[in-house]
PAZAPA-4460 file (N, C-alpha, C; in steps of 0.05 Angstrom, whole numbers, plus 32768, in hexadecimal, padded with zeros to 4 digits):
% residues 368
    n_x    n_y    n_z   ca_x   ca_y   ca_z    c_x    c_y    c_z   seq   type   mol
   86FD   840B   7833   86E8   8412   781F   86DE   83F8   7812     1      M     A
   86F1   83E4   780F   86E8   83CB   7801   86D4   83BD   7812     2      R     A
   86D8   83BC   782D   86C5   83AF   783E   86AA   83BD   783D     3      Q     A
   86AA   83D7   783C   8690   83E5   783B   8683   83DF   7821     4      A     A
   8693   83DE   780B   8687   83D8   77F1   8679   83BD   77F1     5      A     A
   8687   83A9   77FC   867C   838E   77FC   8663   838C   780E     6      L     A
   8663   839A   7825   864C   839A   7836   8634   83A7   7828     7      A     A
   8638   83BF   781C   8622   83CC   780E   861A   83BD   77F6     8      V     A
   862C   83B0   77E8   8624   83A0   77D0   8611   838A   77D9     9      T     A
   8617   837C   77EF   8604   8367   77F9   85EA   8373   77FF    10      Q     A
   85EA   838A   780E   85D0   8397   7815   85C2   839F   77FB    11      R     A
   85D0   83A9   77E8   85C5   83B1   77CF   85B7   839A   77C0    12      L     A
   85C4   8383   77C0   85B8   836C   77B3   859F   8363   77C3    13      A     A
   859F   8366   77DD   8588   835E   77ED   8571   8373   77E9    14      D     A
   8578   838C   77E4   8563   83A1   77E3   8556   83A3   77C8    15      A     A
   8565   839E   77B2   8559   83A4   7798   8554   838B   7787    16      V     A
   855D   8374   778F   855A   835B   777F   8542   834C   778B    17      V     A
   852E   8346   777B   8517   8337   7785   8517   831C   7777    18      M     A
   851C   8307   7785   851D   82EC   777A   8501   82E0   777B    19      V     A
   84F7   82D4   7765   84DD   82C7   7766   84DB   82B3   777D    20      P     A
   84C6   82B4   778C   84C3   82A3   77A2   84D1   82AC   77BB    21      G     A
   84E1   82C2   77B9   84F1   82CB   77D0   84E4   82E4   77DC    22      D     A
   84D0   82EF   77CD   84C3   8308   77D7   84A8   8302   77E1    23      A     A
   84A2   830E   77F8   8488   830A   7805   847B   8324   780B    24      V     A
   8464   8329   7801   8457   8344   7806   8450   8347   7823    25      P     A
   8453   835F   782D   844E   8365   7849   8438   837B   784B    26      L     A
   8426   8377   785D   8411   838B   7862   8419   839B   787A    27      S     A
   8427   838E   788E   8430   839B   78A6   8447   838C   78B2    28      D     A
   8460   8398   78B0   8477   8389   78BA   8476   8384   78D8    29      P     A
   8466   8393   78E7   8465   838F   7904   8456   8376   790C    30      S     A
   844A   8368   78F9   8439   8351   7900   844B   8338   7903    31      T     A
   8465   8339   78FC   8476   8322   78FF   8478   831C   791D    32      D     A
   8479   8301   7922   847C   82F8   793F   8498   82FE   7948    33      S     A
   849C   82FF   7963   84B8   8303   796D   84CB   82EE   7963    34      P     A
   84C2   82D5   7960   84D4   82C0   7956   84DD   82C5   793A    35      A     A
   84CA   82D0   7929   84D0   82D5   790D   84E4   82EC   790B    36      Q     A
   84DF   8301   791C   84F1   8318   791C   850E   8310   7925    37      Q     A
   850F   82FE   7938   8529   82F5   7942   8537   82E5   792D    38      Q     A
   8528   82D4   791E   8534   82C4   7908   853E   82D6   78F1    39      A     A
   852E   82EC   78EC   8536   82FE   78D7   854F   830D   78DF    40      Q     A
   8551   8315   78F8   8569   8323   7902   8582   8312   7901    41      S     A
   857E   82F8   7901   8595   82E6   7902   859E   82DD   78E7    42      Q     A
   858D   82E2   78D1   8593   82DB   78B7   85AC   82E8   78AC    43      Q     A
   85AF   8302   78AE   85C8   830E   78A3   85E1   8304   78AF    44      P     A
   85E0   82FD   78CA   85F8   82F3   78D7   85FF   82D8   78CE    45      Q     A
   85EA   82C7   78C9   85F0   82AD   78BF   85FB   82AE   78A2    46      Q     A
   85F0   82C0   7892   85FA   82C3   7876   8617   82CD   7876    47      G     A
   861E   82E0   7889   8638   82EB   7889   864D   82D6   7891    48      S     A
   8646   82C1   78A0   8659   82AE   78A9   865D   8298   7894    49      E     A
   864C   8296   787F   864E   8280   786C   8665   8287   7859    50      A     A
   8672   8271   7850   8689   8274   783E   867F   8279   7821    51      K     A
   868F   8289   7812   8687   828E   77F7   8683   8275   77E7    52      P     A
   866E   8274   77D6   8669   825D   77C5   867F   8259   77B0    53      S     A
   8680   8242   77A4   8693   823D   778E   868E   8250   7777    54      L     A
   8676   8255   7771   8670   8268   775B   867A   8284   7761    55      R     A
   8677   828D   777A   8680   82A8   7782   869F   82A9   7780    56      A     A
   86AC   8293   7788   86CA   8293   7787   86D4   8293   776A    57      R     A
   86C5   8285   7759   86CD   8284   773D   86C9   829F   7730    58      I     A
   86B2   82AC   7736   86AD   82C7   772A   86C1   82DB   7734    59      L     A
   86CA   82D7   774D   86DD   82EA   7759   86F6   82ED   7748    60      R     A
   86FF   82D6   773C   8717   82D7   772C   8711   82D7   770E    61      W     A
   86FA   82CD   7705   86F4   82CC   76EA   86EE   82E7   76DE    62      A     A
   86E0   82F9   76ED   86DA   8314   76E3   86F3   8325   76DE    63      V     A
   8705   8327   76F1   871E   8336   76EB   872E   8329   76D4    64      P     A
   872E   830E   76D2   873E   8301   76BE   8731   8308   76A2    65      A     A
   8716   8307   76A1   8708   8310   7687   8710   832C   7680    66      L     A
   8710   833E   7694   8717   835A   768E   8733   835B   7682    67      G     A
   8747   834C   768D   8762   834D   7683   8763   8343   7666    68      I     A
   8755   832D   7662   8754   8322   7647   8748   8336   7631    69      V     A
   8732   8341   7639   8725   8355   7627   8738   836D   7623    70      V     A
   8743   8377   7638   8756   838E   7635   876D   8387   7623    71      L     A
   8777   836E   7626   878E   8366   7616   8786   8366   75F8    72      G     A
   876E   835B   75F3   8765   835A   75D7   8762   8376   75CB    73      L     A
   8758   8388   75DC   8754   83A4   75D1   876F   83B1   75CC    74      L     A
   8782   83AD   75DF   879C   83B9   75DB   87AA   83AD   75C3    75      L     A
   87A5   8393   75BD   87B2   8387   75A6   87A9   8393   758C    76      S     A
   8792   83A0   758B   8788   83AD   7573   878E   83CC   7573    77      H     A
   879B   83D5   7587   87A0   83F2   758A   87B0   83FD   7573    78      A     A
   87C2   83EC   7568   87D4   83F5   7553   87C5   83FA   7538    79      H     A
   87AC   83F0   7537   879D   83F4   751F   878D   840E   751E    80      K     A
   878E   841D   7534   877F   8436   7536   878F   844C   7529    81      I     A
   8780   845D   751B   878B   8475   750E   878F   848B   7523    82      D     A
   87A5   8488   7533   87AA   849B   7548   87B2   84B7   753D    83      W     A
   87C0   84B8   7525   87C6   84D1   751A   87AE   84E0   7512    84      A     A
   8799   84D2   7506   8781   84DF   74FF   8771   84E8   7517    85      G     A
   8773   84D8   752C   8765   84E0   7545   8771   84FA   7551    86      A     A
   878B   84FC   7550   8798   8514   755B   8790   852D   7549    87      W     A
   878F   8529   752F   8787   853F   751E   876A   8547   7523    88      Q     A
   8759   8533   7528   873D   8539   752D   873B   8549   7548    89      A     A
   874B   8542   755B   874A   8551   7575   8753   856E   7571    90      L     A
   8767   8572   7561   8771   858E   755C   875D   859F   754D    91      Q     A
   874B   8592   753D   8739   85A1   752D   871F   85AB   753D    92      R     A
   871C   85A1   7555   8705   85A9   7565   8708   85C7   756D    93      Y     A
   86F2   85D5   756A   86F1   85F1   7573   86ED   85F2   7591    94      S     A
   86F7   8606   759E   86F3   8609   75BB   86D5   8609   75C3    95      P     A
   86C5   8614   75B2   86A8   8617   75B8   869B   85FA   75B8    96      W     A
   86A4   85E9   75A7   8699   85CE   75A7   86A2   85BF   75C1    97      V     A
   86BA   85C2   75C8   86C4   85B5   75E0   86B7   85C0   75F9    98      L     A
   86B3   85DB   75FA   86A5   85E7   7610   8688   85DE   7612    99      L     A
   867B   85DC   75FA   865F   85D2   75FA   865D   85B5   7605   100      S     A
   866F   85A4   75FC   866F   8589   7605   8675   8587   7623   101      V     A
   8688   8598   762C   868E   8599   7649   8675   85A2   7659   102      F     A
   8666   85B5   764F   864F   85BF   765D   863A   85A9   765E   103      A     A
   8637   859A   7648   8624   8583   7647   862C   856E   765B   104      I     A
   8646   8567   765B   8651   8553   766E   864C   855B   768B   105      A     A
   8650   8575   7691   864C   857F   76AC   862E   857D   76B3   106      T     A
   861C   8583   76A1   8600   8581   76A5   85F7   8564   76AA   107      A     A
   8603   8551   769B   85FD   8535   769E   8606   852B   76BA   108      S     A
   861E   8532   76C3   8627   852A   76DD   8615   8535   76F3   109      H     A
   860E   854F   76EF   85FD   855C   7703   85E1   854E   7703   110      A     A
   85D7   8546   76ED   85BE   853A   76EC   85BE   851E   76F8   111      L     A
   85D5   8510   76F5   85D7   84F5   7701   85D7   84F8   771F   112      Y     A
   85E0   850E   772A   85DF   8512   7747   85C3   8512   7752   113      G     A
   85B0   8519   7742   8594   8519   774C   8589   84FD   7750   114      T     A
   8596   84E8   7745   858C   84CD   7749   858D   84C5   7766   115      F     A
   85A0   84CE   7774   85A1   84C8   7791   858D   84D8   77A1   116      D     A
   8585   84EE   7796   8571   84FF   77A4   8556   84EF   77A3   117      L     A
   8551   84E0   778E   853A   84CF   778D   853B   84BB   77A3   118      I     A
   8552   84AE   77A7   8556   849B   77BD   8552   84A8   77D7   119      G     A
   855B   84C1   77DA   8558   84D0   77F3   853B   84D4   77F9   120      R     A
   852C   84DA   77E5   850F   84DF   77E9   8501   84C5   77F0   121      R     A
   8509   84AF   77E3   84FB   8495   77E8   8501   848A   7803   122      H     A
   851A   848D   780C   8521   8481   7826   851C   8495   783D   123      T     A
   8518   84AF   7836   8512   84C3   784B   8528   84C6   7860   124      A     A
   8542   84C4   7857   8557   84CA   786A   855D   84E8   786A   125      Y     A
   856A   84F1   787F   856C   850E   7883   8585   851C   7879   126      G     A
   8594   8510   7867   85AD   851C   785D   85A6   8534   784C   127      L     A
   85B2   854B   784F   85AD   8562   783F   85AF   855C   7821   128      P     A
   859E   8569   7811   859C   8562   77F4   85B6   8568   77E7   129      R     A
   85C4   857E   77EE   85DE   8584   77E0   85F2   856E   77E5   130      W     A
   85F3   8563   77FE   8607   854F   7803   8601   8535   77F5   131      R     A
   85E8   852E   77F4   85DF   8516   77E5   85E6   8519   77C8   132      C     A
   85E1   8530   77BC   85E7   8535   77A0   8605   8534   779B   133      W     A
   8614   853F   77AD   8632   8540   77AA   863E   8524   77AC   134      A     A
   8633   8513   77BD   863C   84F7   77BF   8636   84E8   77A5   135      I     A
   861F   84EC   779A   8618   84DE   7780   8629   84E8   776A   136      A     A
   862E   8502   7768   863F   850C   7753   865C   8502   7755   137      V     A
   8666   8501   776E   8681   84F7   7773   8683   84DA   776C   138      T     A
   8671   84CA   7774   8672   84AD   776F   8670   84A7   7751   139      S     A
   8660   84B8   7743   865C   84B4   7726   8677   84B9   7717   140      Y     A
   8685   84CE   771F   869F   84D4   7712   86B3   84BD   7717   141      A     A
   86B4   84B3   7730   86C5   849D   7735   86BC   8483   7728   142      F     A
   86A2   847F   7727   8696   8467   7719   869E   8466   76FC   143      N     A
   869D   847C   76EE   86A4   847C   76D2   86C1   8475   76CD   144      L     A
   86D2   847D   76DF   86EF   847A   76DA   86FC   8462   76E8   145      N     A
   86F0   8459   76FF   86FC   8444   770F   86EA   842B   7712   146      L     A
   86D2   842D   7707   86C0   8415   7708   86AB   8419   771C   147      G     A
   8696   8408   771A   867E   840B   772B   8684   8403   7747   148      S     A
   8695   83EF   774C   869A   83E7   7768   86A7   83FD   7778   149      L     A
   86B9   840B   776C   86C7   8421   777A   86B7   843A   777C   150      V     A
   86AB   8442   7764   869C   845B   7764   867F   8458   776C   151      G     A
   8671   8445   775F   8655   8442   7765   864E   8438   7780   152      G     A
   865F   8427   778B   8659   841A   77A5   866B   8424   77BB   153      V     A
   8685   841F   77B8   8698   8425   77CF   8699   8443   77D5   154      A     A
   8699   8454   77C1   869B   8471   77C7   8681   847B   77D4   155      M     A
   866A   8473   77CA   8651   8479   77D6   8650   846F   77F2   156      R     A
   8658   8455   77F6   8656   8448   7811   8666   8459   7825   157      A     A
   867E   8461   781E   868E   8470   7830   8683   848B   7837   158      R     A
   867B   8499   7822   8672   84B4   7826   8657   84B5   7835   159      L     A
   8645   84A2   782F   862C   84A1   783D   8630   8497   785A   160      Y     A
   8642   8485   785E   8647   847B   7879   8654   8492   7889   161      A     A
   8664   84A3   787D   8670   84BB   788C   8659   84CE   7892   162      R     A
   8644   84CD   7883   862D   84DF   7889   861A   84D3   789D   163      A     A
   861E   84BA   78A5   860E   84AE   78BA   85F9   849C   78B0   164      G     A
   85F8   8494   7896   85E4   8481   788C   85EC   8465   7891   165      L     A
   85D9   8454   7896   85DE   8437   789A   85E1   8429   7880   166      D     A
   85EB   8411   7880   85F0   8402   7867   85D6   83FC   7858   167      E     A
   85C0   83F6   7866   85A7   83F0   7859   859C   8408   7849   168      G     A
   859D   8420   7855   8594   8438   7848   85A6   843E   7830   169      T     A
   85C1   843B   7833   85D3   8440   781C   85CC   842D   7806   170      V     A
   85C6   8414   780C   85C1   8400   77F7   85A6   8409   77E8   171      A     A
   8593   8413   77F7   857A   841B   77E9   8580   8434   77D6   172      Q     A
   8590   8446   77E0   8596   845E   77D0   85A5   8456   77B7   173      V     A
   85B8   8444   77B9   85C8   843B   77A1   85B5   842B   778F   174      I     A
   85A4   841B   779B   8592   840A   778A   857F   841C   777A   175      G     A
   8574   8431   7786   8561   8443   7777   8571   8452   7762   176      I     A
   8589   845B   7768   859A   8469   7754   85A0   8457   773C   177      S     A
   85A7   843E   7742   85AC   842B   772B   8594   8426   771B   178      L     A
   857D   8422   7729   8564   841D   771B   855C   8435   770A   179      A     A
   8560   844E   7715   855A   8466   7705   856B   8467   76EB   180      T     A
   8585   8461   76EE   8597   8463   76D8   858F   844F   76C1   181      N     A
   858A   8436   76CA   8586   8421   76B5   8569   841E   76AC   182      W     A
   8556   8429   76BB   853B   8429   76B1   8539   843E   769B   183      L     A
   8546   8456   76A0   8546   8469   768B   8556   8460   7672   184      G     A
   856B   8452   7678   857A   8446   7661   8567   8433   7651   185      Y     A
   8558   8423   765F   8547   8410   7651   8532   841E   7640   186      G     A
   8527   8435   764B   8513   8444   763C   851F   8450   7623   187      L     A
   8536   845C   7626   8543   846A   760E   854C   8455   75FB   188      V     A
   855B   8441   7604   8565   842C   75F2   854E   841D   75E5   189      A     A
   8538   8418   75F3   8522   840B   75E8   8515   841A   75D1   190      G     A
   8513   8434   75D5   8508   8446   75BF   851B   8445   75A7   191      C     A
   8535   8447   75AB   8548   8448   7595   8548   842D   7586   192      V     A
   8549   8417   7596   854B   83FD   7588   8531   83F6   757A   193      F     A
   851B   83FC   7587   8500   83F5   757C   84FA   8406   7563   194      A     A
   8506   841E   7561   84FF   8430   754A   8509   8425   752F   195      S     A
   851C   8414   7530   8528   8409   7518   853C   841C   750A   196      G     A
   8540   8434   7517   8554   8446   750B   8570   843F   7510   197      L     A
   8575   842D   7522   8590   8423   7529   8591   8406   7521   198      L     A
   85A4   83FE   7511   85A7   83E2   7509   85B9   83D3   751E   199      K     A
   85B3   83BA   7524   85C3   83AC   7537   85E0   83A8   752C   200      P     A
   85F4   83A8   753E   8610   83A4   7535   8612   838A   7525   201      P     A
   8624   838A   7511   8626   8372   7501   8630   835A   7510   202      S     A
   8641   835F   7525   864C   8349   7534   863A   8340   754B   203      G     A
   8623   834B   754E   8611   8344   7563   8601   832A   755E   204      A     A
   8600   8322   7544   85F0   830B   753D   85D4   830D   7546   205      H     A
   85C9   8325   7542   85AD   832B   754B   859E   8337   7533   206      L     A
   8589   832B   752A   857A   8335   7515   856C   8350   751C   207      G     A
   8563   835E   7507   8556   8377   750B   853C   8375   751B   208      E     A
   852D   8360   7515   8513   835A   7523   8518   8356   7540   209      L     A
   852C   8345   7546   8532   833F   7562   853D   8357   7570   210      A     A
   854C   8368   7562   8557   8381   756D   8540   8394   7575   211      F     A
   852D   8396   7563   8516   83A9   7569   8504   839C   757E   212      R     A
   8502   8383   757F   84F2   8376   7594   84FF   837A   75AF   213      S     A
   851A   837A   75B0   8528   8380   75C8   8522   839C   75D2   214      L     A
   8520   83AF   75BF   8519   83CA   75C6   84FD   83CC   75D2   215      G     A
   84EA   83BD   75C6   84CF   83BD   75D0   84CE   83B3   75EE   216      V     A
   84DD   839D   75F1   84DE   8391   760C   84EA   83A4   7620   217      L     A
   84FD   83B3   7619   8509   83C6   762C   84F5   83DC   7633   218      M     A
   84E6   83E5   761F   84D1   83F9   7625   84BD   83EE   7637   219      I     A
   84B4   83D5   7632   84A0   83C9   7644   84AA   83C6   7661   220      L     A
   84C3   83C1   7664   84CE   83BF   7680   84CB   83DA   768E   221      I     A
   84D3   83F0   7680   84D2   840A   768C   84B4   8411   7692   222      A     A
   84A3   840B   767F   8486   8412   7684   847B   83FF   769B   223      V     A
   8484   83E7   769A   847A   83D4   76B0   8484   83DD   76CB   224      G     A
   849B   83E9   76CD   84A4   83F3   76E7   8493   8409   76F2   225      Y     A
   848B   841B   76DF   8478   8431   76E8   845D   8426   76F0   226      V     A
   8454   8412   76E1   843A   8406   76E7   843B   83F8   7702   227      A     A
   8451   83EB   7707   8455   83DD   7721   8455   83F1   7738   228      A     A
   8461   8408   7733   8462   841D   7749   8446   8428   774D   229      C     A
   8437   842A   7738   841B   8433   773C   8409   841F   774B   230      M     A
   840D   8406   7744   83FB   83F2   7751   8403   83EB   776D   231      K     A
   841E   83EA   7773   8427   83E1   778D   8435   83F6   779D   232      W     A
   842E   840F   7798   8439   8425   77A7   8433   8422   77C5   233      Q     A
   8448   8424   77D6   8445   8422   77F2   8445   8406   77FD   234      G     A
   8444   83F2   77EB   8443   83D6   77F6   8460   83CD   77F9   235      R     A
   8464   83C0   780F   847E   83B6   7816   8482   8399   7811   236      Q     A
   8499   8391   7808   84A0   8376   7802   84B8   836C   7811   237      W     A
   84B7   8354   781B   84CE   8349   782A   84DF   833B   7817   238      K     A
   84F8   8345   7813   850B   8337   7801   8523   832F   7811   239      V     A
   8528   8315   7815   853E   830B   7824   8540   8318   7840   240      R     A
   8529   8319   784C   8528   8323   7866   8528   8342   786B   241      G     A
   8528   8350   7854   8527   836D   7855   850F   8379   7845   242      R     A
   8509   8392   784A   84F2   839E   783E   84F8   83AD   7824   243      L     A
   84E7   83AA   7811   84EA   83B8   77F8   84D0   83C6   77F2   244      L     A
   84D1   83E0   77EB   84B9   83EF   77E4   84BD   83FE   77CA   245      E     A
   84AB   83FB   77B8   84AD   840B   779E   84A6   8428   77A2   246      L     A
   84B2   8439   7793   84AC   8455   7796   8491   845B   7789   247      P     A
   8488   8474   778D   846F   847D   7781   8471   847F   7763   248      A     A
   845B   847E   7755   845C   847E   7737   8468   8499   772C   249      A     A
   8463   84AF   773A   846E   84C8   7731   848D   84C8   7735   250      R     A
   8496   84BA   7749   84B3   84B7   774D   84BF   84A6   7737   251      V     A
   84B1   8490   7730   84BA   8480   771A   84BC   848E   7700   252      A     A
   84A8   849E   76FA   84A9   84B0   76E2   84C0   84C3   76E3   253      L     A
   84C5   84CE   76FB   84DC   84E0   76FE   84F6   84D1   76F9   254      M     A
   84F8   84B8   7702   8510   84A8   76FD   8515   84A5   76DF   255      Q     A
   8501   849D   76D1   8503   8499   76B5   850A   84B3   76A6   256      L     A
   84FE   84C9   76AE   8502   84E3   76A0   851F   84ED   76A4   257      G     A
   8529   84EC   76BE   8544   84F6   76C4   855A   84E5   76B6   258      L     A
   8556   84CB   76B8   8569   84B8   76AB   856A   84BB   768D   259      S     A
   8551   84BD   7681   8551   84C0   7664   855E   84DA   765B   260      A     A
   855A   84EF   766B   8567   8509   7664   8585   8506   7667   261      A     A
   858E   84F8   767A   85AB   84F4   767E   85B8   84E6   7667   262      N     A
   85AB   84CF   765E   85B6   84C0   7647   85B5   84D1   762E   263      W     A
   85A1   84E2   762C   85A0   84F3   7614   85B6   8509   7615   264      T     A
   85BD   8512   762C   85D3   8526   762E   85EE   8519   7626   265      L     A
   85F0   8500   762F   860A   84F2   7628   860C   84EE   7609   266      M     A
   85F6   84E6   75FD   85F7   84E2   75E0   85FA   84FD   75D2   267      A     A
   85EF   8513   75DC   85F2   852D   75D0   860F   8536   75D0   268      T     A
   861E   8530   75E6   863A   8537   75E7   8649   8529   75D1   269      A     A
   8644   850E   75CE   8653   8500   75B9   864A   8509   759D   270      M     A
   8631   8510   759A   8627   8519   757F   8636   8533   7577   271      Y     A
   863A   8545   758A   8648   855E   7584   8665   8558   757D   272      L     A
   8671   8546   758B   868E   8540   7586   8690   8532   756A   273      L     A
   867C   8524   7561   867D   8518   7547   8676   852C   7531   274      L     A
   8670   8545   7538   866B   8559   7525   8652   8555   7514   275      G     A
   863F   8546   751E   8626   8542   750F   862A   852F   74F8   276      G     A
   8641   8521   74F5   8646   850E   74E0   8636   84F5   74E2   277      K     A
   862E   84EF   74FB   861E   84D7   7501   8603   84E0   750B   278      V     A
   85ED   84D3   7502   85D3   84DA   750B   85D0   84D7   7529   279      A     A
   85C0   84E8   7536   85BE   84E8   7553   85B5   84CD   755D   280      F     A
   85A1   84C0   7550   8597   84A7   7558   85AD   8492   7558   281      V     A
   85BD   8493   7543   85D3   847F   7541   85E8   8484   7557   282      A     A
   85ED   849E   755D   8600   84A5   7572   85F5   849B   758D   283      T     A
   85DB   84A0   7591   85D0   8497   75AA   85CF   8479   75AD   284      M     A
   85C8   846B   7598   85C7   844E   759A   85E2   8442   759E   285      G     A
   85F7   844D   7591   8612   8442   7595   861C   8448   75B1   286      T     A
   8615   845F   75BD   861C   8465   75D8   860F   8450   75EC   287      L     A
   85F5   844A   75E7   85E7   8437   75F7   85F3   841B   75F7   288      L     A
   85FA   8412   75DE   8607   83F9   75DB   8622   83F8   75E9   289      L     A
   8631   840E   75E6   864C   840F   75F2   864B   8410   7610   290      A     A
   8635   841C   761B   8633   841D   7638   862E   8401   7644   291      S     A
   861C   83F2   7637   8618   83D7   7641   8631   83C6   763E   292      V     A
   8640   83C8   7628   8659   83B9   7624   866C   83C2   763A   293      A     A
   866D   83DB   7641   8680   83E4   7656   8679   83D9   7672   294      G     A
   865F   83D5   7676   8656   83CA   7690   865D   83AC   7693   295      V     A
   8657   839C   767E   865B   8380   7680   8679   8379   767D   296      V     A
   868A   838B   7673   86A7   8386   7671   86B5   8392   7689   297      T     A
   86C1   8382   7699   86CD   838B   76B3   86E7   839A   76AF   298      P     A
   86E6   83B1   76A0   86FD   83C2   769D   86F6   83DE   76A7   299      I     A
   8706   83EA   76B9   86FF   8405   76C3   86FC   8419   76AC   300      P     A
   86E7   8429   76AF   86E2   843D   769B   86DA   8432   767F   301      A     A
   86D7   8417   767D   86D1   840B   7663   86E6   8412   7650   302      G     A
   8700   8414   765A   8716   841C   7649   8719   840A   7630   303      L     A
   8716   8416   7619   8718   8407   7600   86FE   83FB   75F7   304      G     A
   86EB   83F6   7609   86D2   83EA   7603   86C1   83FE   75F3   305      V     A
   86BF   8417   75FF   86AF   842C   75F2   86B9   8431   75D5   306      L     A
   86D4   8432   75D2   86DF   8437   75B8   86DA   8420   75A4   307      E     A
   86DC   8407   75AE   86D8   83F0   759E   86BB   83EE   7593   308      A     A
   86A8   83F5   75A4   868C   83F4   759B   8686   8409   7586   309      V     A
   8691   8422   758C   868C   8438   7578   8699   8431   755C   310      Y     A
   86B1   8425   755E   86BF   841F   7545   86B0   8409   7536   311      L     A
   86A4   83F6   7545   8696   83E0   7538   867B   83E9   752C   312      A     A
   866D   83FA   753A   8651   8402   7532   8652   8417   751C   313      V     A
   8665   842A   751F   8665   8441   750D   867A   843E   74F7   314      L     A
   8685   8426   74F4   8699   8422   74DF   868D   8429   74C4   315      A     A
   869B   8439   74B4   8691   8441   749A   8680   845A   749A   316      G     A
   8676   8462   74B2   8664   8479   74B4   8675   8491   74B6   317      T     A
   868B   8491   74C6   869D   84A7   74CB   86B9   849C   74CB   318      V     A
   86CC   84AD   74C5   86E8   84A4   74C3   86F2   849C   74DF   319      G     A
   8704   8488   74DF   870E   847E   74F8   871C   8493   7508   320      Q     A
   872C   84A4   74FB   873A   84B8   7509   8728   84CD   7517   321      G     A
   8714   84D5   7508   8700   84E8   7513   86F1   84DB   752B   322      R     A
   86EA   84C1   7527   86DB   84B4   753C   86EB   84B0   7556   323      L     A
   8704   84A8   7553   8716   84A5   756A   871C   84C0   7577   324      M     A
   871E   84D5   7567   8721   84F0   7572   8709   84F8   7584   325      G     A
   86F1   84F2   757A   86D9   84F8   758A   86D8   84E7   75A3   326      A     A
   86E0   84CE   75A1   86E0   84BE   75BA   86F3   84C6   75CF   327      L     A
   870B   84CF   75C5   871F   84D8   75D8   8716   84F2   75E6   328      L     A
   870A   8504   75D6   8700   851C   75E1   86E9   8517   75F5   329      A     A
   86D8   8504   75EE   86C2   84FC   7600   86CC   84F1   761A   330      Y     A
   86E1   84E0   7619   86EC   84D5   7631   86F8   84EB   7642   331      R     A
   8705   84FE   7636   8711   8514   7646   86FD   8526   7652   332      A     A
   86E8   852C   7644   86D4   8540   764D   86BF   8534   765F   333      L     A
   86B8   851A   765A   86A3   850D   766A   86AD   84FC   7681   334      Y     A
   86C6   84F2   767E   86D2   84E0   7692   86E6   84ED   76A3   335      Y     A
   86FC   84F7   7696   8713   84FF   76A5   870F   851B   76B2   336      L     A
   8705   852E   76A4   8702   8549   76B0   86EE   8547   76C9   337      V     A
   86D7   853A   76C6   86C6   8536   76DD   86D2   8528   76F5   338      P     A
   86E6   8516   76EE   86F3   8508   7705   8702   851C   7716   339      L     A
   870E   8530   770A   871B   8545   771A   8707   8553   772C   340      G     A
   86EF   855A   7721   86DB   8565   7732   86D1   8554   7747   341      G     A
   86CE   8539   7740   86C5   8525   7754   86DA   8523   776A   342      G     A
   86F3   8524   7765   8708   8522   7779   8707   853A   778C   343      L     A
   8701   8552   7781   86FE   856A   7790   86E6   8568   77A3   344      L     A
   86D0   855E   7798   86B7   855A   77A7   86BA   8546   77BE   345      L     A
   86CA   8531   77B8   86D0   851C   77CC   86E0   8528   77E3   346      Y     A
   86F4   8538   77DE   8703   8544   77F3   86F2   8557   7804   347      L     A
   86E1   8566   77F7   86CF   8579   7805   86BC   8569   7817   348      L     A
   86B1   8554   780D   869E   8543   781C   86AC   8536   7834   349      L     A
   86C4   852D   7831   86D3   8521   7847   86D9   8537   785B   350      E     A
   86E0   854E   7853   86E5   8564   7865   86CC   856C   7874   351      R     A
   86B6   856C   7867   869C   8573   7874   8695   855D   7888   352      H     A
   8699   8544   7880   8692   852E   7892   86A2   852F   78AC   353      A     A
   86BC   8537   78A9   86CE   8539   78C0   86C4   8550   78D3   354      S     A
   86BC   8566   78C6   86B4   857D   78D6   8698   857A   78E1   355      A     A
   8687   8569   78D5   866B   8567   78DD   8664   8549   78DF   356      H     A
   866E   853C   78F4   8668   8520   78F7   864A   851B   78FB   357      P     A
   863F   8503   78F3   8623   84FF   78F6   861A   84FD   7913   358      P     A
   8603   8508   7918   85F9   8507   7933   85E5   84F0   7937   359      T     A
   85DD   84E4   7922   85CA   84CD   7924   85CB   84BD   790B   360      G     A
   85BF   84A5   790C   85BF   8494   78F3   85AD   84A0   78DF   361      A     A
   85BA   84AC   78CA   85AA   84B4   78B3   859E   84CF   78B7   362      G     A
   859E   84DB   78CE   8592   84F5   78D2   8574   84F3   78D5   363      G     A
   8568   850A   78D9   854C   850B   78DC   853E   850B   78C1   364      A     A
   852A   84FB   78BC   851D   84FA   78A2   8513   8516   789B   365      P     A
   8518   851D   7882   850D   8537   7878   8520   854E   787D   366      G     A
   8536   854B   788A   8548   8560   788E   8557   8568   7875   367      A     A
   855F   8581   7873   856E   858B   785D   855D   8592   7845   368      G     A
***
């Protein structure tokens, strides 16, 4: 699975990252001469034989080391948490609140599964919709608990490979899913930050004007993406020897809408667990900040990072015990319980793959 993850990660970088001066617009890929096509076919082989750069080797060890240091710092402050108050807060939750949050979490995971359906539509591969959705939901549950390399990449790579998809198509699907998630994040976060209703964290060393300007910039990026899809729909770009094509504008709007709805569901779950003691905008903004902190900190499931951000941003707004109780309930209902469902889906997908081996690479376009 590790080798599959590395291969798809490289393909993903080639498929979704456009380096200035590295992208060349194409009107017709068939116009390349035989010599050019042969050179392009040899490029991946040459790149695969090259030794990792010094920077890559440093990052290989620096990122896990950073994660260990951060986790150690978080654990060193664990004794300062009001665990008794957190346990009391957990006991005070009514079953209806927990069931409501569980229903919202289930809806959020199900909605995230539609992100891969957008990739299915864009790449026109023939995997049945239910199987594509199940793969996305499974990988999301593992992604939340075990990290993006295991869940977001390796799990998808294995399950899609078992379904007969090639690495290039898998990379495109993952790239579109990631773009959907973070473009929607940018739109929602941009609106929250630019509104001025959420103050920047005191330790961020970021003024209110800069914070709101950051929000405006995030909105412009989301709007610019839709505008680019409108202007260059159907146009192909050569990026590092491979083709990249933007989706249609209506698909881009669908990406923003689905992702924004998903982030709103996540914030709603936390808002209910906090019992309405914190304004919804503040709850949403804190969740958005914590999500970014969890991504840049190499700790599986952002363990301790989510809690640290909430404690830092909402300090004084709600009691520490109640806040920690809400965070523990959120982890259980949004992370751990769906992981059980994801494991069950994974076993069913593996069983289905064994009983129905692929008959062709990626299937017939439009099937299912």
